[in-house]
C-alpha positions as CSV (number, residue, x, y, z in Angstrom):
1,X,-34.9,47.7,14.8
2,X,-33.8,51.2,15.8
3,X,-31.0,51.4,18.4
4,X,-32.2,52.5,21.8
5,X,-30.6,55.7,23.3
6,X,-27.8,55.1,25.8
7,X,-28.4,55.1,29.5
8,X,-28.0,58.4,31.4
9,X,-25.5,58.9,34.2
10,X,-26.4,58.6,37.9
11,X,-24.2,60.7,40.1
12,X,-25.3,59.9,43.7
13,X,-25.1,56.1,43.8
14,X,-22.0,53.8,43.8
15,X,-21.4,51.9,40.5
16,X,-22.3,48.5,42.0
17,X,-25.8,49.8,42.9
18,X,-26.3,51.3,39.4
19,X,-25.6,47.8,37.9
20,X,-28.7,46.5,39.8
21,X,-31.4,48.9,38.6
22,X,-34.3,47.6,40.6
23,X,-32.2,47.9,43.8
24,X,-31.1,51.4,42.7
25,X,-34.7,52.4,42.1
26,X,-35.8,51.0,45.5
27,X,-33.1,53.0,47.3
28,X,-33.9,56.2,45.4
29,X,-37.6,55.8,46.1
30,X,-36.9,55.5,49.8
31,X,-34.7,58.7,49.6
32,X,-37.5,60.6,47.8
33,X,-40.1,59.5,50.3
34,X,-38.0,60.6,53.2
35,X,-37.3,64.0,51.7
36,X,-40.1,65.2,49.3
37,X,-38.3,68.4,48.5
38,X,-35.1,66.7,47.3
39,X,-35.3,67.5,43.5
40,X,-31.9,66.0,42.9
41,X,-33.0,62.6,44.3
42,X,-36.2,62.8,42.3
43,X,-34.3,63.5,39.1
44,X,-31.9,60.6,39.8
45,X,-34.9,58.3,40.3
46,X,-36.3,59.3,37.0
47,X,-32.9,58.6,35.4
48,X,-32.8,55.2,37.1
49,X,-36.2,54.3,35.6
50,X,-35.0,55.4,32.2
51,X,-31.8,53.4,32.4
52,X,-33.6,50.3,33.6
53,X,-36.1,50.7,30.7
54,X,-33.2,50.7,28.3
55,X,-31.8,47.4,29.7
56,X,-35.3,45.9,29.5
57,X,-35.7,47.1,26.0
58,X,-32.4,45.5,24.9
59,X,-33.9,42.3,26.4
60,X,-37.1,42.8,24.4
61,X,-39.2,43.0,27.6
62,X,-41.4,45.7,26.1
63,X,-44.3,46.0,28.5
64,X,-42.0,46.4,31.5
65,X,-39.7,48.7,29.6
66,X,-42.7,50.9,28.7
67,X,-43.8,51.0,32.3
68,X,-40.4,52.1,33.5
69,X,-40.1,54.8,30.8
70,X,-43.6,56.1,31.7
71,X,-42.6,56.3,35.3
72,X,-39.5,58.3,34.3
73,X,-41.7,60.7,32.4
74,X,-44.1,61.0,35.3
75,X,-41.2,62.2,37.5
76,X,-39.8,64.6,34.9
77,X,-42.3,65.6,32.2
78,X,-40.0,68.1,30.6
79,X,-37.2,65.7,29.9
80,X,-37.0,65.5,26.1
81,X,-34.6,62.5,26.2
82,X,-37.2,60.5,28.1
83,X,-39.8,61.2,25.5
84,X,-37.4,60.1,22.7
85,X,-36.5,56.9,24.6
86,X,-40.2,56.0,25.2
87,X,-40.9,56.6,21.5
88,X,-38.0,54.2,20.6
89,X,-39.3,51.6,23.1
90,X,-42.7,51.8,21.3
91,X,-41.1,51.7,17.8
92,X,-38.8,48.7,18.6
93,X,-41.8,46.8,20.1
94,X,-43.7,47.5,16.9
95,X,-40.8,46.3,14.8
96,X,-40.7,43.0,16.6
97,X,-44.5,42.5,16.3
98,X,-44.3,43.3,12.6
99,X,-41.3,41.1,11.8
100,X,-41.8,38.1,14.1
101,X,-42.3,34.7,12.3
102,X,-45.8,33.3,12.4
103,X,-44.5,30.1,14.1
104,X,-47.0,30.4,16.9
105,X,-49.9,30.9,14.4
106,X,-50.6,34.3,16.0
107,X,-52.8,36.5,13.8
108,X,-50.9,38.7,11.5
109,X,-53.8,41.2,11.3
110,X,-53.8,41.5,15.1
111,X,-50.0,41.9,15.2
112,X,-50.1,44.6,12.4
113,X,-52.9,46.4,14.2
114,X,-51.0,46.5,17.5
115,X,-47.8,47.4,15.7
116,X,-49.5,50.3,14.0
117,X,-50.9,51.5,17.3
118,X,-47.4,51.5,18.8
119,X,-45.9,53.4,15.8
120,X,-48.6,56.0,16.2
121,X,-47.7,56.3,20.0
122,X,-44.1,56.7,19.1
123,X,-44.9,59.5,16.6
124,X,-47.0,61.4,19.1
125,X,-43.9,61.5,21.4
126,X,-41.5,62.2,18.6
127,X,-43.0,63.5,15.3
128,X,-39.5,63.6,13.6
129,X,-38.8,59.9,14.1
130,X,-38.2,58.9,10.4
131,X,-37.9,55.1,10.9
132,X,-41.4,55.2,12.5
133,X,-42.9,56.6,9.2
134,X,-41.0,53.9,7.3
135,X,-42.6,51.1,9.4
136,X,-46.0,52.8,9.3
137,X,-45.7,52.8,5.5
138,X,-44.7,49.1,5.4
139,X,-47.8,48.2,7.5
140,X,-50.1,50.3,5.3
141,X,-48.6,48.8,2.1
142,X,-49.1,45.2,3.3
143,X,-52.7,46.0,3.9
144,X,-53.1,47.5,0.4
145,X,-53.5,51.0,1.7
146,X,-51.2,52.4,-1.0
147,X,-52.0,56.2,-0.6
148,X,-51.4,56.0,3.1
149,X,-48.2,54.0,2.6
150,X,-46.9,56.5,0.1
151,X,-47.7,59.4,2.4
152,X,-45.8,57.8,5.3
153,X,-42.8,57.0,3.2
154,X,-42.7,60.6,1.8
155,X,-42.7,61.9,5.3
156,X,-39.8,59.6,6.2
157,X,-37.9,60.8,3.1
158,X,-38.3,64.4,4.0
159,X,-36.9,63.7,7.5
160,X,-34.1,61.4,6.4
161,X,-33.5,61.0,2.6
162,X,-30.6,58.6,3.3
163,X,-32.7,55.8,4.8
164,X,-31.8,52.5,3.0
165,X,-34.5,51.1,0.7
166,X,-36.8,54.2,0.9
167,X,-36.3,55.3,-2.7
168,X,-37.2,51.8,-4.0
169,X,-40.3,51.7,-1.8
170,X,-41.5,54.9,-3.2
171,X,-40.8,53.9,-6.8
172,X,-42.6,50.6,-6.2
173,X,-45.7,52.1,-4.7
174,X,-45.8,54.8,-7.4
175,X,-45.9,52.2,-10.1
176,X,-48.4,50.1,-8.3
177,X,-50.7,53.0,-7.5
178,X,-51.1,53.8,-11.2
179,X,-52.7,50.4,-11.7
180,X,-54.1,49.3,-8.4
181,X,-55.8,52.5,-7.3
182,X,-58.4,51.8,-10.0
183,X,-58.9,48.2,-9.0
184,X,-62.3,47.0,-7.9
185,X,-62.6,45.1,-4.6
186,X,-64.4,41.8,-4.0
187,X,-65.7,41.0,-0.5
188,X,-64.3,37.8,1.0
189,X,-63.7,36.5,4.6
190,X,-60.2,35.2,4.0
191,X,-58.9,37.3,1.1
192,X,-58.5,41.0,0.2
193,X,-59.3,40.4,-3.4
194,X,-58.9,43.1,-6.0
195,X,-58.9,43.0,-9.8
196,X,-58.1,45.2,-12.7
197,X,-61.2,46.4,-14.5
198,X,-59.8,45.3,-17.8
199,X,-59.7,41.6,-16.6
200,X,-62.6,39.9,-18.3
201,X,-65.0,38.0,-16.2
202,X,-65.3,34.3,-17.1
203,X,-68.6,32.5,-16.8
204,X,-68.2,29.5,-14.5
205,X,-64.8,30.7,-13.2
206,X,-65.2,31.9,-9.6
207,X,-61.8,33.1,-8.3
208,X,-63.1,33.2,-4.7
209,X,-64.0,29.5,-4.9
210,X,-60.6,28.7,-6.3
211,X,-58.9,30.6,-3.5
212,X,-61.0,29.0,-0.8
213,X,-60.2,25.6,-2.2
214,X,-56.5,26.4,-2.2
215,X,-56.9,27.5,1.4
216,X,-58.6,24.2,2.4
217,X,-56.3,21.9,0.4
218,X,-53.0,23.5,1.1
219,X,-54.0,24.2,4.7
220,X,-54.9,20.5,5.2
221,X,-51.4,19.5,4.2
222,X,-49.5,22.1,6.2
223,X,-52.0,22.0,9.1
224,X,-52.3,25.7,9.0
225,X,-54.8,28.2,7.6
226,X,-54.0,31.9,8.0
227,X,-56.7,33.7,10.0
228,X,-55.9,37.1,8.5
229,X,-56.8,38.3,5.0
230,X,-54.2,37.7,2.3
231,X,-54.1,40.4,-0.4
232,X,-54.7,38.9,-3.9
233,X,-54.4,41.1,-6.9
234,X,-55.6,40.1,-10.4
235,X,-54.1,42.0,-13.4
236,X,-54.3,42.1,-17.1
237,X,-51.0,40.9,-18.6
238,X,-50.2,44.5,-19.6
239,X,-50.9,45.8,-16.1
240,X,-48.9,43.0,-14.5
241,X,-45.8,44.0,-16.6
242,X,-46.2,47.6,-15.5
243,X,-46.4,46.7,-11.8
244,X,-43.6,44.1,-11.9
245,X,-41.1,45.4,-14.4
246,X,-38.4,43.1,-13.1
247,X,-40.5,39.9,-13.3
248,X,-39.4,37.6,-16.1
249,X,-41.6,37.1,-19.1
250,X,-42.3,33.5,-18.1
251,X,-43.6,34.4,-14.6
252,X,-47.2,33.1,-14.3
253,X,-47.6,34.8,-10.9
254,X,-45.7,36.3,-8.0
255,X,-45.9,36.2,-4.2
256,X,-44.1,39.1,-2.6
257,X,-46.2,39.4,0.6
258,X,-49.2,39.7,-1.8
259,X,-50.4,37.2,-4.4
260,X,-50.2,38.8,-7.8
261,X,-51.8,36.9,-10.8
262,X,-51.8,38.0,-14.4
263,X,-55.1,36.7,-15.8
264,X,-55.0,35.1,-19.3
265,X,-56.9,36.7,-22.2
266,X,-58.1,33.3,-23.5
267,X,-60.8,31.2,-21.9
268,X,-58.8,28.1,-22.7
269,X,-55.9,29.3,-20.6
270,X,-58.1,29.7,-17.5
271,X,-57.3,26.1,-16.5
272,X,-53.8,27.1,-15.7
273,X,-54.9,29.9,-13.3
274,X,-55.9,27.5,-10.6
275,X,-52.5,25.9,-10.7
276,X,-50.9,29.3,-10.4
277,X,-53.1,30.4,-7.5
278,X,-52.3,27.2,-5.6
279,X,-48.6,27.7,-6.3
280,X,-48.6,31.3,-5.0
281,X,-50.9,30.6,-2.1
282,X,-48.4,27.9,-1.0
283,X,-45.7,30.5,-1.0
284,X,-47.8,32.6,1.3
285,X,-48.3,29.7,3.8
286,X,-44.6,28.7,3.6
287,X,-43.5,32.2,4.2
288,X,-45.6,32.5,7.3
289,X,-44.7,29.2,8.8
290,X,-41.0,29.6,8.1
291,X,-40.8,33.3,8.9
292,X,-39.4,33.8,5.4
293,X,-36.3,31.8,6.3
294,X,-36.7,28.8,4.0
295,X,-34.3,28.6,1.0
296,X,-35.9,29.8,-2.2
297,X,-35.4,26.6,-4.0
298,X,-37.1,24.5,-1.4
299,X,-39.9,27.0,-1.2
300,X,-40.4,26.6,-4.9
301,X,-40.3,22.8,-4.6
302,X,-43.2,22.9,-2.0
303,X,-45.2,25.2,-4.2
304,X,-44.6,23.1,-7.3
305,X,-45.6,19.9,-5.4
306,X,-48.9,21.5,-4.3
307,X,-49.6,23.0,-7.7
308,X,-48.9,19.7,-9.5
309,X,-52.1,18.3,-8.0
310,X,-54.0,20.6,-10.3
311,X,-51.9,20.1,-13.5
312,X,-53.4,18.6,-16.6
313,X,-50.6,16.0,-16.5
314,X,-48.3,15.0,-13.7
315,X,-45.5,14.1,-16.1
316,X,-42.2,15.9,-15.1
317,X,-40.6,18.1,-17.7
318,X,-37.9,16.6,-19.9
319,X,-35.2,19.0,-18.5
320,X,-34.9,17.0,-15.3
321,X,-34.8,13.6,-17.1
322,X,-32.1,15.0,-19.5
323,X,-30.0,16.2,-16.5
324,X,-30.4,12.7,-14.8
325,X,-29.4,10.9,-18.0
326,X,-26.4,13.1,-18.6
327,X,-25.4,13.0,-14.9
328,X,-25.8,16.7,-14.7
329,X,-28.1,17.0,-11.7
330,X,-27.2,20.1,-9.6
331,X,-26.2,19.5,-5.9
332,X,-28.8,20.6,-3.5
333,X,-26.4,23.2,-2.1
334,X,-26.3,24.8,-5.6
335,X,-29.9,24.5,-6.8
336,X,-30.6,28.1,-5.6
337,X,-28.2,29.4,-8.4
338,X,-30.5,27.9,-11.1
339,X,-33.2,30.4,-10.3
340,X,-30.8,33.3,-10.9
341,X,-29.8,31.9,-14.3
342,X,-30.4,33.8,-17.5
343,X,-31.5,30.7,-19.4
344,X,-35.1,29.6,-19.1
345,X,-33.9,26.0,-19.3
346,X,-31.8,26.5,-16.1
347,X,-34.8,28.0,-14.3
348,X,-37.1,25.2,-15.4
349,X,-34.5,22.7,-14.2
350,X,-34.5,24.5,-10.9
351,X,-38.3,24.2,-10.5
352,X,-38.3,20.5,-11.6
353,X,-35.4,19.4,-9.5
354,X,-36.8,21.3,-6.4
355,X,-40.2,19.6,-7.0
356,X,-38.6,16.2,-7.2
357,X,-36.8,16.7,-3.9
358,X,-40.0,17.5,-2.1
359,X,-41.8,14.7,-3.9
360,X,-39.1,12.3,-2.7
361,X,-39.2,13.4,0.9
362,X,-43.0,13.3,1.0
363,X,-43.2,9.9,-0.6
364,X,-40.7,8.4,1.7
365,X,-41.4,10.2,5.0
366,X,-44.8,11.8,4.7
367,X,-45.9,15.4,4.2
368,X,-46.5,15.9,7.9
369,X,-42.8,16.5,8.3
370,X,-42.9,19.7,6.2
371,X,-44.7,22.0,8.7
372,X,-42.4,20.7,11.4
373,X,-39.3,21.4,9.2
374,X,-40.6,25.0,8.5
375,X,-41.2,25.6,12.2
376,X,-37.6,24.6,13.0
377,X,-36.3,27.0,10.3
378,X,-38.5,29.8,11.7
379,X,-36.8,29.4,15.1
380,X,-33.4,30.0,13.6
381,X,-32.2,26.4,12.9
382,X,-30.3,26.2,9.6
383,X,-32.0,24.5,6.8
384,X,-29.4,21.7,6.6
385,X,-29.6,21.1,10.4
386,X,-33.4,21.1,10.2
387,X,-33.4,18.5,7.5
388,X,-31.1,16.3,9.5
389,X,-33.2,16.6,12.7
390,X,-36.6,16.1,11.0
391,X,-35.6,13.2,8.7
392,X,-33.0,11.6,11.0
393,X,-30.4,11.6,8.2
394,X,-27.7,14.0,7.1
395,X,-28.5,16.2,4.1
396,X,-25.8,14.5,2.0
397,X,-27.3,11.1,2.7
398,X,-30.8,12.4,1.8
399,X,-29.4,13.7,-1.4
400,X,-27.8,10.4,-2.4
401,X,-31.1,8.5,-1.6
402,X,-33.0,11.0,-3.7
403,X,-30.7,10.4,-6.7
404,X,-31.3,6.7,-6.4
405,X,-35.1,7.2,-6.2
406,X,-35.3,9.8,-9.0
407,X,-36.0,7.4,-11.9
408,X,-39.3,6.5,-10.2
409,X,-40.3,10.1,-10.4
410,X,-40.8,9.6,-14.2
């Protein structure tokens, strides 16, 4: 969020009164009513409303902060500081709407729409507010409005080239626009589905049906189905590499706020697409339920668990069994590092071990604990503490029990 401007100084009230802004406002209103011509008292009342708004803003009481700032502006329409402060109240309110976890199952589309409206209000008050253009670009980007996102970020860059992350945003949207601006759109109630024209259509393979089945099946387990449209982008393998240059060669899909799937060239490989879609869709659900706060390794474990239902075989990869036999299993606290490894074997072990942890917890305790676990994490509880609360056992004890159970996984 952007820092709110500091409070302004009142010169006619004692300090004790100024610390209680509602009381200060009430006293000044009485003074203004008794002497309509007292411009100094009127100005001080405006300042009191401004200062109270800043206090409310710091407490994230946005509606009341807005009301107080609008009252300050009504009393002194020419005060540029008041306009700037009201623009910041709108912008910070928009930030909170945009960033808040989806733990209450509130609609992302509604939050984004309201956040966009608040950003536009902020810019009408202060057209040089660079962070507002950054947030506007983020909202447009999430909704696959790439030209609008690029335009907003370019405006932010002209106003403040030093904003952190702006150059990478523009680089990303530039690369994606070259491919995605030519994509065709497919109508769907739950997904904003777009595909590269070079992706060959397969008879009998309905991507919308696969997505809807994923929404039903994964939603049943997590007891949650997003009511907003999730962006799904289908690429040729070559286009996928252009868009995601940093993605490893073995990546069969990506979820980065949007589901990105490289479509296979062979008809025979289409069987793996459903597994990939379920995996990436699970990431989307987990991200929303956890507010993006779940550890990466456990997120992958949940996605692998869901996708395994659609695998041709449920037999775990040999990497996990080899690690078990050699007593080289990685402690839960270090599994995250496997996904940063340069070796494909390390990464594969990371996926398999994460999958086995989730499989153990589900088999012993039931999947219904998982959405409850994610909700706790979304509310700021640490992952280890959430595990202990949800499964009534310390993480270290759970890990020991998992190791004893692991041979059954094979």
